[in-house]
N, C-alpha and C positions, 0 to 999 in steps of 0.2 A: 426754406428761403422765402416762400410766399408769406408765411406768417411773420417773418422778420421785415419784409419790405412793402407789403401791400396795405392799403387803407382798409379800415374795418368794413366798408361797404363793397369791397371788391370780391368777386367770386374766387373761391379757392378749390383747387382740384381735389384736395383731400376731403372736402365737404360736398363734392359733386353728387347730384342725384342719380348718377350712374348711367350705364348703357342699357339698351333694350336686351342685349345678350351679355350677361356678366362675363368679365374677363379678369384674370389676375393682373395686378399692377405691374408696370414695367420697372425694371431696376434703375434705369437712368433717365427716364422721361416721365413728366407728369401726364395726367390724363389729357389736359388741353394741348400739351405739346404733341402727343400722339395724334390727337384730332387734326392738328395742323399738318402733320407729316402725311397722314392718310389722304388728306385733300390734295396736297402737293403731288402725291404719287398716283393719283387717280386719272383715269382716261378722260372723265368728264371735265376735269380741270385743264388738261392739256389741250382739249379742243377749243378752249377760249382763245387760243392763239389765232384761230382762223374764223372768229366771229366778229361781226361789225360792232364798233362803238358808235360812230356817226357815219363814216364813209365806208362803202362796201369794201370788204376785205380784198386786198390785192390791187387796189387802184393807185396806191403809192406806198413807198417803203416806210415813211416816217409817221403816218397817221396812227393814232391810237387804235389798238384792237381791244376787244373785251378783256384779253389777258393783260396787256400793259396798263389799261385803266385799273384793273384789279390790283396789280402790284403797286401802282402809285397810291391808290387809296389805302392799301394796307400799310404803307410806310407812314402816311398821315395818321392813321388810326393808332399805330404803335407809338408814335410820338405823343399823341394826346393821352393815351392810356398811361404811359410812364409818368407824364407830368401830373396826372390826377391821382396816381397811386392805384389805378385799376389794374386788372390782370392783363398784361399785354400779350401773353400767349393766347388767351382766349379771344381777345380782340382781334388779333392777327388771324386766327382760325376762322372766325365769323366773316371777316373781310375777304379772305381767300375763297370762301365758299359761297358768297352772297349772289354771284352771278352764274354759277355753273348750270342753273336751270334755264338760262336765257336761250331763246330761239335764235336761229340765224337771222341776219338782216336787222339787228337792233330792235328798237322799240316799234318800228313799223311791222316787223315780223311778229312781234308779240301781239300787237293789236289785231293783225290778220288771223292769227291762231285763236285768239279769244273770240272773234266773230264766228269763226268756223265751228268752235266748240260751244257756241250758245245753245242751250238746251241739253248739253252733255257735260256740264260742270265748269265750262269756261277754261281759260288758261291765264295763269299769273306766274311770272318767272320766279318770284320768291317762293311760292308754293311748290313750283317745279324743282327748285333747288333742294327743298326738303325731300321731295320724291326721289331725286337722284341719290342723296346720301342715305335714305332709309330703305329704298327698294331697288332702284334700277341699276346702280353700279354694282357689278359682280366681281369683287376682287378677293374675297376671303371665303374659305370653306366654312360651312356650318351656319351661315346666316346671309341674308340679302343685305345690300347696301354696305356702308362703311362702319356701321355700329359705333357711331359717335356719341359723345356724352349728351345728356339731356340739355345742358347749358348751351352747347353749340347748336343743337337742333332748334331749341327755343329761340335762339338769337336770329334765326333766319326768317321768323314770322314777323316781317317788318311792319305789315299793315294790320295785324290781327290783335295786337296787345290791347288796343283800346276797346275791343268788342267785349261787352260785359259777359263774364263767365267763360271766356275762351281759355282753354287748357291745352297743354302739351303733355301727353302721357299721364293725364289726370291731375297735372299740377298747373295752377294759374300762372299766367305770364304778364298780367296787367294790374292796374290800368296803364302802367308804363313798363317798358322792358328794363332789365337790369343794366348797369352802367356800361358794361362792355359792348352790349348790343346797341345802346344809344350812341356810343362813340363810333362804332362801325357805320351806323346810319348817317351821321353827320359828316364823317370822313368821305363817304361816297359823294355827297352833295358838293363838298369842297373840291374834291379832285376833278370831277367832270366840269364844274363851272369854270375852273381856271384852265384846264388842259384842252377843253373844247375851243376856247379862244385861240390857243396855240395852233390847233389843227385848222381852225377857220382862217387864220392868217396865212398858213402854209398853202391852203387851197385857193387863196385869193378871194374868198367870200367876205372876209372882213379886212378893214384897213384901219390905220391909226386914227384917221380923221373921224370915221364912224365911231370908233371906240371912245373918243373924247367926249361923246354925248352921254356917256354912262358914268355915274358917280364912282363906281368901284374902280374903273380904269383911271379916272382922274386922280383918285387918292393914291393908287398904286404908282402912277407915273410921277406924282409929286414926291413920293418916298424915294423913288429911284433917282430923281434929279438931286434931291438933298444928299443922298449917299454917294453918288458917282459923278454928279455934274452932267455935262453934255456927253452923250455917248453916240457912236455910230448907230444907224437905224437898227441893224440886226441885233446888236447887243442890247440896245434900249428896249426893243420889243420883248426879247426873251426875259430880260430882268424884270420888266413890268408884269409879265405873266406870273413869274415867281412871286412877285410882291402881292399880286391878287390872292394867291394862295396863303402867303405868310400872314397877311392881315386878317384873313379868316381864322386861321389857327389861333392867332393871338387873341382875337375877340372871343372865340369859343372857350379858350382857357380862362380868360378873365371872368366871363359870364358864368361858366360852370363852377369855377372856384367859389364865386359869390353864392351861387345857389346851394352848393354843398355846405358852405358855412352857415347858411340860413337854416337848412333843414336838418343838418347833422345826422344823416343816416348812419346806422351802425351795422347794417347787414345788407346783402343784396335784396332781401325782401323789403327792407325799409326804402330802398331806392324805388322799387316797383310801386310802393304805396305812397310815394311823395305826391303832393298836390299838383305838381307839374314835372315835366322832364327836367332832369338836372344837367343835361348836356345839350347845348345849343347856342344859337346866336343871340346876341343882345337884340332888343327891338329895333335899334337903329340899323345894325348890320343886316338884320332880316329884311328890312325894306330895301337896303342897298342891293342885296343879292336877288331879291324879287325883281328889281328893275333890270339887273344883269341877265337873268334867265329870260325875261320877256324880250329883251334885245336879242338874245341868242336864238330864240324861237323865230322871231320875225326875220332875222338877217341870215340865219344859218340853217337851222333844222327845217324850216319851211321854204328854204331857197329853192329855185327851180332845179339847180344842179343836184341837190340832195333828194328833193321830192321826186324827181323823175326816176332816179335810180331806185329809190324805195318802192315806188309804184310798180316798176318793172319786176323787181325782186318778189314783192308780195303777190303779184299776179301769178308768178311761177309757183310760189308756195301753195296758193290755193289749188292750182291744177294738180300739183303733186299730192296734196292732202286728199283731195276728192278721188284721185286715182287709187291711192292706197286704201281708202274706205271701200271703193268698189272692187278692188283687186288685192285683198290682203295677202294673197299668196306671193306677191312680189316684194313684200317687206322682208327685212332680215329675220333670221330664225328666232332671235330673242324677242323681237316685237311680236312675232306670230305666237310665240309661246305664252304671251300675256293676254291674248284675246279671250280665252275662257274665263279668266279672272276679272279683267278690266273692260272687256268689250272692244269691238273693232275701232270705235272712234277714239277712245283714250289710248289704245295701242298705237294708232296712227299718229296721234298727237305726240306721244312720247318719242316715237321713231323720228318724226320730222323735227321736233324741237331739239333733239340731240345732235342734229346735223350741224356741221360747220357751213359757212357761206359757200365755200368752194365745192364741198361735197353736194350740197343742194343744187348748185348750178350745174 
């Protein structure tokens, strides 16, 4: 089916570079479908339900969590992959796994852990996601981790592909990632930029008059007026948030289709070797989204309401972390078992980063 339906530059499970621990093929599922299902059934994936996206988990019922964000970006990625002839099973698997290494308390928690781990290798949630699927998740007898395909693991190295000579299991992944990983990356940006607006409106941190100062919102609002006419405020705001996402998807599909036509890649390796990424925004949309993200930082992410909660949470994280380093015997047994191999600092980092917000609290 992949051979019949996918573009030549798409990854194919039959040509996968395999797993660290060889396994026989499954009768009914491709290798990338098995990757997706292993992630869905993992404990580290389930914990995303209780990890912060922007607002500390449990403060309201309808704010995005790290899990709902992941599911929404997965839907966007699947749509783009199918439209471009990429492998949507692999795209979906990368999207589902991309945040499983995230610490509690969102990006504030990640920054706090990175500061605490300065001099001990630092902390990056993308690298930690790889660590979970390769080592920390214990679900199967005979090997650590989830034993996922090379393509899935390589797709999680979001910031490393551009590093000259960077390899995964001895194979290069740059200077650009293959198309399924590029799609998952841009789907992440699309989903949070639109849905954080939705949460900001619900929280009362944003209002329609503020948003009218942003070009992305003005364009989306004009689209909604053209399509529906005058709407009550509630319907109008929700429809405009959807339009912010729709216009990003449409722009990325137009831009990516043009780049793929220009470079004509015939294999995943050709995609990696292209002069530029083949999936992304047009220059105009890139500037529009840059303005939107600047607006969100100034009016939402750095707002006193969010900043105060983040500072309180990260202060508690620091206390917890330093307590575990000083008293490793109070950590869980799996974390203690890793101390001889990884050292007490990394074991404490793994232990704390795997917690949900509510467990850490």
